[in-house]
C-alpha positions in Angstrom: 155.6 -116.3 -127.0 154.8 -114.7 -123.7 151.4 -114.4 -122.6 149.5 -111.0 -121.5 149.1 -111.7 -117.9 153.1 -111.8 -117.7 153.8 -108.5 -119.5 151.3 -106.9 -116.8 153.5 -108.2 -113.9 156.5 -105.2 -114.9 155.8 -102.0 -113.8 156.4 -99.1 -116.4 159.7 -96.9 -115.9 159.0 -93.4 -116.7 162.1 -91.1 -117.3 162.1 -87.5 -118.1 163.1 -86.9 -121.5 166.3 -85.4 -122.1 165.5 -82.0 -123.4 163.4 -81.5 -120.4 166.5 -82.3 -118.2 168.6 -79.9 -120.2 166.1 -77.3 -120.2 165.7 -77.6 -116.4 169.4 -77.1 -116.1 168.9 -73.9 -118.1 166.6 -72.5 -115.9 168.3 -73.5 -112.7 171.7 -72.1 -113.8 169.6 -68.5 -114.9 167.8 -68.4 -111.5 171.0 -68.8 -109.8 173.1 -66.4 -111.8 170.3 -63.8 -111.2 170.1 -64.2 -107.5 173.8 -64.4 -106.7 174.8 -61.6 -109.1 172.3 -59.1 -108.0 172.8 -60.2 -104.3 169.3 -61.2 -103.9 170.1 -63.7 -101.5 170.8 -63.6 -97.5 174.2 -63.6 -96.1 172.9 -66.2 -93.4 171.4 -68.6 -96.0 173.3 -71.8 -96.2 171.1 -74.2 -97.3 170.6 -74.8 -101.3 173.8 -72.3 -102.0 176.9 -73.7 -103.8 179.9 -74.1 -102.1 178.4 -73.8 -98.5 178.3 -76.7 -95.9 176.4 -77.4 -92.8 180.0 -76.6 -90.9 180.0 -73.2 -92.6 176.5 -72.4 -90.7 177.4 -74.0 -87.7 180.8 -71.7 -87.7 178.4 -68.1 -88.1 176.1 -69.3 -85.3 179.3 -70.0 -83.1 180.7 -66.5 -83.9 177.6 -64.8 -83.3 177.4 -66.5 -79.9 181.2 -65.4 -79.2 180.4 -61.9 -79.9 177.3 -61.3 -77.9 178.9 -62.8 -74.7 182.1 -60.6 -75.4 179.6 -57.8 -75.6 177.1 -58.9 -72.6 174.5 -59.3 -75.0 173.8 -62.6 -74.4 173.2 -64.8 -71.3 172.6 -68.4 -70.6 169.7 -69.7 -69.8 169.5 -73.7 -68.9 166.2 -75.4 -69.2 166.1 -79.2 -68.2 163.4 -81.4 -69.8 162.5 -83.5 -66.8 158.8 -84.0 -67.6 159.1 -87.8 -68.5 161.3 -88.8 -65.5 158.3 -87.1 -63.2 155.8 -89.4 -65.0 158.1 -92.7 -64.5 158.9 -91.9 -60.6 157.1 -91.6 -57.7 156.3 -87.6 -57.5 155.8 -87.2 -54.1 159.3 -88.8 -53.2 161.1 -86.8 -55.5 159.1 -83.4 -54.1 160.2 -84.4 -50.7 163.9 -84.9 -51.8 163.8 -81.5 -53.8 162.7 -80.1 -50.2 165.6 -81.6 -48.4 167.9 -80.2 -50.6 166.4 -77.0 -50.1 166.0 -76.1 -53.7 164.1 -73.1 -54.1 160.4 -72.8 -54.4 160.2 -71.4 -57.7 162.5 -74.4 -58.9 160.4 -77.0 -57.5 
């Protein structure tokens, strides 16, 4: 016969009742049906939508950017994160090199 202390070493497992799982599935299916049949969802929504993948979202962004470039609505802005590099290097030396290269003062 097992000792009561040995029984307390085991953790209890709690699983949802099968009926609750079935009810949850019914609710999810009903909500999805209402959302998609009445067109409540946004066409740009890709997360949590059946039959959509990450590549679909990436393709949509790519198409949008290409159209913007073609229409001249999008310009390119380049930003460099160099904060860590300045802290790990000698700032006066870096500034001298920038001035020697004749970089615009605004950039320095």
